[in-house]
C-alpha positions as CSV (number, residue, x, y, z in Angstrom):
1,M,19.8,12.6,12.5
2,L,20.4,9.8,14.1
3,E,19.1,9.6,17.8
4,Y,22.2,6.7,18.9
5,Q,20.7,6.8,22.4
6,I,17.6,5.0,21.0
7,F,20.1,1.8,20.1
8,F,21.4,1.8,24.3
9,D,18.3,2.9,25.9
10,Y,15.4,0.1,23.6
11,T,18.2,-2.4,22.5
12,P,17.4,-5.0,26.2
13,M,14.0,-4.6,25.0
14,L,14.4,-5.5,21.0
15,L,16.0,-8.7,22.2
16,L,13.5,-9.7,24.4
17,G,11.7,-10.3,21.6
18,F,14.2,-11.5,19.4
19,W,14.9,-14.2,22.1
20,L,11.2,-14.7,21.5
21,T,10.9,-15.7,17.3
22,I,13.5,-17.3,18.0
23,K,11.7,-20.1,20.2
24,I,9.4,-19.6,18.1
25,V,11.1,-20.1,15.3
26,V,12.7,-23.8,16.8
27,C,10.0,-24.9,17.8
28,A,8.7,-24.6,14.6
29,I,10.9,-26.1,12.4
30,A,10.9,-29.3,14.9
31,L,6.9,-30.3,14.5
32,G,7.2,-28.6,10.5
33,I,9.5,-31.3,9.5
34,P,8.6,-34.9,10.7
35,L,4.8,-33.3,10.3
36,G,6.5,-32.7,6.3
37,L,8.4,-36.3,6.1
38,F,5.0,-37.7,7.6
39,L,2.9,-35.8,4.8
40,A,5.7,-35.9,1.9
41,L,5.2,-40.2,2.6
42,G,1.4,-40.0,2.3
43,R,1.7,-38.1,-0.6
44,R,2.9,-40.8,-2.3
45,S,1.5,-43.5,0.0
46,K,-1.0,-46.1,-2.1
47,F,-3.6,-45.9,0.0
48,L,-6.4,-43.1,-2.1
49,I,-7.9,-41.8,1.3
50,V,-4.2,-40.7,2.5
51,S,-2.7,-39.2,-0.3
52,F,-5.8,-37.8,-0.7
53,L,-6.0,-36.4,2.9
54,S,-2.2,-35.6,2.4
55,T,-2.2,-33.3,-0.6
56,S,-5.3,-31.4,0.5
57,F,-3.2,-30.4,3.5
58,I,-0.8,-29.0,1.5
59,E,-2.5,-27.8,-1.1
60,V,-4.7,-25.9,1.8
61,F,-1.5,-24.4,3.6
62,R,1.2,-23.6,0.4
63,N,-2.1,-22.0,-1.5
64,T,-3.7,-19.6,1.2
65,P,-2.3,-16.3,2.6
66,F,-0.6,-17.2,5.8
67,I,-1.7,-14.3,7.5
68,I,-5.1,-16.2,7.0
69,Q,-3.6,-19.4,8.3
70,V,-2.8,-17.5,11.8
71,F,-6.3,-16.0,12.2
72,L,-7.9,-19.1,11.3
73,F,-5.3,-20.7,14.2
74,Y,-6.5,-18.1,16.9
75,Y,-9.9,-17.3,16.9
76,V,-11.7,-20.6,14.9
77,L,-9.9,-22.9,17.5
78,P,-11.4,-21.3,20.7
79,F,-14.8,-22.2,18.8
80,Y,-13.9,-25.3,19.3
81,G,-12.6,-25.5,23.0
82,L,-9.0,-25.1,21.7
83,K,-8.1,-22.0,23.9
84,L,-4.0,-21.3,23.5
85,S,-1.7,-18.4,24.2
86,A,-1.2,-16.6,21.4
87,E,2.6,-18.1,21.5
88,Y,1.4,-21.7,21.1
89,V,-0.8,-21.0,18.0
90,G,1.9,-18.8,16.8
91,V,4.0,-22.1,16.8
92,L,1.1,-24.3,15.3
93,A,0.4,-21.9,12.9
94,L,4.5,-21.8,11.2
95,A,4.4,-25.2,11.8
96,A,1.3,-26.6,10.0
97,F,2.4,-23.6,7.1
98,G,6.2,-24.5,7.0
99,G,5.1,-29.1,7.2
100,A,3.1,-28.1,3.5
101,Y,6.6,-26.8,2.1
102,F,8.7,-29.1,3.7
103,A,6.6,-32.3,2.4
104,E,6.8,-30.9,-0.8
105,I,10.3,-30.5,-1.2
106,I,11.3,-34.5,1.5
107,R,9.1,-35.2,-1.5
108,A,11.2,-34.0,-4.7
109,G,13.8,-35.1,-3.3
110,I,12.5,-39.1,-3.2
111,D,11.5,-38.6,-6.8
112,A,14.9,-36.6,-7.4
113,V,17.0,-40.8,-5.9
114,P,16.9,-43.2,-9.3
115,K,14.6,-45.5,-9.1
116,G,16.8,-48.4,-9.2
117,Q,17.8,-47.6,-5.7
118,L,14.3,-48.6,-4.2
119,E,14.2,-51.6,-6.7
120,S,17.4,-53.1,-6.0
121,A,16.6,-52.4,-2.4
122,R,13.5,-55.1,-2.6
123,A,15.7,-57.6,-4.7
124,I,17.5,-58.0,-1.1
125,G,14.7,-57.9,0.9
126,M,13.7,-55.5,1.9
127,T,10.5,-53.6,2.3
128,D,9.3,-50.9,1.0
129,W,9.6,-49.0,4.2
130,Q,13.0,-50.7,5.3
131,A,14.3,-49.6,1.9
132,M,12.6,-46.0,2.5
133,R,14.4,-45.6,6.2
134,N,17.5,-47.5,5.7
135,V,18.6,-46.4,1.7
136,I,16.3,-43.5,0.0
137,L,16.1,-41.1,2.8
138,P,19.9,-41.3,3.6
139,Q,20.3,-39.9,0.5
140,T,17.3,-37.6,0.5
141,L,19.0,-36.1,2.7
142,S,22.0,-34.1,1.1
143,I,19.9,-33.4,-1.8
144,V,17.2,-31.2,0.4
145,I,19.3,-28.8,2.7
146,P,19.7,-26.0,0.2
147,P,16.0,-26.2,0.0
148,L,15.0,-26.7,3.8
149,T,17.6,-23.9,4.2
150,N,15.4,-22.0,2.1
151,Q,12.0,-22.0,3.5
152,T,13.2,-22.1,7.1
153,L,15.0,-18.2,6.3
154,T,11.4,-17.9,4.7
155,L,9.8,-18.9,7.8
156,I,11.5,-16.7,10.2
157,K,10.9,-14.1,8.3
158,E,6.5,-14.8,7.9
159,S,7.4,-14.8,11.8
160,A,6.3,-11.5,11.4
161,I,3.1,-11.7,10.9
162,L,2.3,-12.9,14.4
163,S,2.4,-9.8,15.8
164,T,-0.8,-9.6,14.4
165,I,-2.1,-11.8,17.0
166,T,0.2,-10.1,19.7
167,V,2.8,-11.9,19.9
168,H,5.7,-9.9,21.5
169,E,8.4,-11.2,18.5
170,L,11.2,-9.0,17.4
171,T,8.2,-7.5,14.5
172,M,6.4,-6.7,17.7
173,T,8.6,-5.8,20.3
174,G,9.6,-2.9,17.4
175,L,5.8,-1.2,16.8
176,M,5.9,-1.2,20.8
177,V,9.6,0.9,20.8
178,Q,8.3,2.6,18.0
179,G,5.3,3.8,19.6
180,E,7.0,4.8,22.6
181,T,10.1,6.7,21.0
182,F,8.1,7.9,17.4
183,R,11.4,6.8,16.0
184,P,10.3,4.6,13.4
185,F,14.0,4.6,12.2
186,E,16.0,3.6,14.1
187,V,14.0,1.1,15.7
188,F,13.0,-0.9,12.2
189,I,16.7,-0.5,11.3
190,M,17.8,-3.0,14.9
191,V,15.0,-5.2,13.6
192,A,15.9,-5.5,10.0
193,L,19.5,-5.9,11.4
194,L,18.5,-8.9,14.2
195,Y,16.6,-10.4,11.4
196,W,19.4,-9.9,9.1
197,A,22.1,-11.8,11.3
198,L,19.4,-14.6,12.4
199,N,18.9,-15.7,8.7
200,E,23.1,-15.1,8.4
201,T,23.6,-17.0,10.9
202,V,21.3,-20.2,10.0
203,A,22.7,-19.5,6.8
204,T,26.4,-20.2,7.5
205,L,25.7,-23.2,9.7
206,M,23.1,-25.0,6.9
207,R,26.1,-24.5,4.7
208,K,28.8,-26.2,7.1
209,F,26.4,-29.1,7.6
210,E,25.9,-29.5,3.8
211,Q,29.6,-29.2,3.0
212,S,30.2,-31.7,6.2
213,I,27.3,-34.7,5.2
214,K,29.0,-34.7,0.7
215,K,32.3,-34.9,2.8
216,K,30.7,-37.7,4.3
217,R,28.9,-39.2,1.2
218,N,31.9,-39.2,-1.1
219,P,34.8,-39.5,1.7
220,T,37.3,-40.8,-1.4
221,S,37.5,-37.3,-3.5
222,D,40.1,-35.8,-1.5
223,S,42.0,-38.7,-1.5
224,N,41.9,-39.1,-4.9
225,S,42.1,-35.5,-5.4
226,S,45.8,-35.7,-3.6
227,S,46.8,-38.6,-4.6
228,T,46.7,-37.2,-8.6
229,V,48.5,-34.1,-7.1
230,E,50.8,-36.3,-6.2
231,K,51.6,-38.0,-8.8
232,S,52.0,-35.2,-10.9
233,E,54.1,-33.3,-8.7
234,G,55.8,-37.2,-9.3
235,T,56.3,-36.9,-13.3
236,K,57.8,-33.1,-12.8
């Protein structure tokens, strides 16, 4: 039988861990997306050193387990004099991990834009950077939103691994509550529901954002469809 009293007694404690999870993920995304953009452009660079370093970073972080990356950040950085709290280490590790995947998503989005767009921009006197900023990247945005959303949801779930370095996020808080109550079923039901609620909220917001971008890029689609309906009704 479920002990419903646990839900009432420990929900405030779990919500504190949930709030820390949100803050860590938001900070990691705020760092990871610009890092991903920088790495994506670096990988496409004509300078071999820049391209090599960007590619190496991406491949290392995409092809090693996230938990190993967390341990490296947490245990290795102090040897070089950089002592950070577990929360800051978690943000940096999650941002580096996410940035590698964001980079590949952005690079694929850039490659999906027809090459004629870049050539046309150059033909009217734009530099490569101006063409990328004003022509290519705006078109890339609508292409990369769905995979960026999926990667964001993955980062939220991967943040649970930060409990291994004593970050008091949602999973760590759940383990602490389970240790006090010895009722893992009730505790991890609450933890799972909170993760689900966060991911579902993010997915819904990103779907609406994607739809708004599509409407801005195709403002005539609705008017064309309405005029077609009016014409069809007029011919009846």
